[in-house]
C-alpha positions as CSV (number, residue, x, y, z in Angstrom):
1,M,-43.4,-2.4,4.1
2,P,-45.2,-0.8,1.2
3,K,-43.2,-0.2,-1.9
4,G,-44.1,3.5,-2.3
5,K,-42.2,6.8,-2.7
6,K,-40.7,6.5,0.8
7,F,-39.1,3.1,0.0
8,K,-37.6,4.4,-3.3
9,K,-36.2,7.5,-1.5
10,I,-34.5,5.3,1.1
11,K,-33.1,3.1,-1.7
12,K,-31.6,6.1,-3.4
13,K,-30.0,7.3,-0.1
14,N,-28.6,3.9,0.5
15,R,-27.1,3.8,-3.0
16,A,-25.4,7.2,-2.3
17,A,-24.1,6.0,1.0
18,Y,-22.9,2.7,-0.6
19,L,-21.1,4.7,-3.3
20,S,-19.5,7.0,-0.8
21,I,-18.3,4.0,1.3
22,N,-17.0,2.4,-1.9
23,L,-15.1,5.6,-2.8
24,Y,-13.7,5.8,0.8
25,C,-12.6,2.1,0.6
26,W,-11.0,2.7,-2.8
27,K,-9.0,5.6,-1.5
28,E,-7.9,3.6,1.6
29,C,-6.9,0.7,-0.7
30,Q,-4.9,3.0,-2.9
31,E,-3.0,4.3,0.1
32,E,-2.4,0.8,1.3
33,F,-1.3,-0.3,-2.2
34,R,1.1,2.6,-2.5
35,H,2.5,1.8,1.0
36,S,3.0,-1.9,0.2
37,L,4.7,-1.0,-3.1
38,F,7.0,1.3,-1.3
39,V,7.8,-1.4,1.3
40,L,8.4,-3.9,-1.5
41,L,10.8,-1.4,-3.2
42,V,12.7,-0.9,0.0
43,K,13.0,-4.6,0.6
44,Y,14.2,-5.2,-3.0
45,V,16.9,-2.5,-2.6
46,Q,17.9,-4.0,0.7
47,A,18.2,-7.4,-0.8
48,L,20.2,-6.1,-3.7
49,L,22.6,-4.3,-1.4
50,T,23.0,-7.4,0.7
51,I,23.8,-9.5,-2.3
52,L,26.4,-6.9,-3.5
53,F,27.8,-6.8,0.0
54,L,28.1,-10.5,0.2
55,L,29.8,-10.6,-3.2
56,G,32.3,-8.0,-1.9
57,I,31.5,-5.4,-4.6
58,Y,29.9,-2.9,-2.3
59,T,31.3,-2.1,1.1
60,P,29.8,0.8,3.1
61,S,32.3,3.3,4.5
62,H,31.1,2.7,8.1
63,F,31.8,-1.0,7.9
64,P,35.3,-1.8,9.2
65,R,37.6,-3.5,6.6
66,K,40.1,-6.2,7.5
67,V,43.4,-4.7,8.4
68,Q,46.4,-6.7,6.9
């Protein structure tokens, strides 16, 4: 294939397409990252509540307490 104007034009178009794909991937990754952070936070809070519950500090109202 001759390295003329046509080839350069195609290269420029490819670069633009590549950039747009990269931007799209970046946005997707950001969304995924935010989601994973949120999930991590939820899991952390759940673990914290479980530890507190096991220690007997925190007892939710819907959980039946032992009747003496």
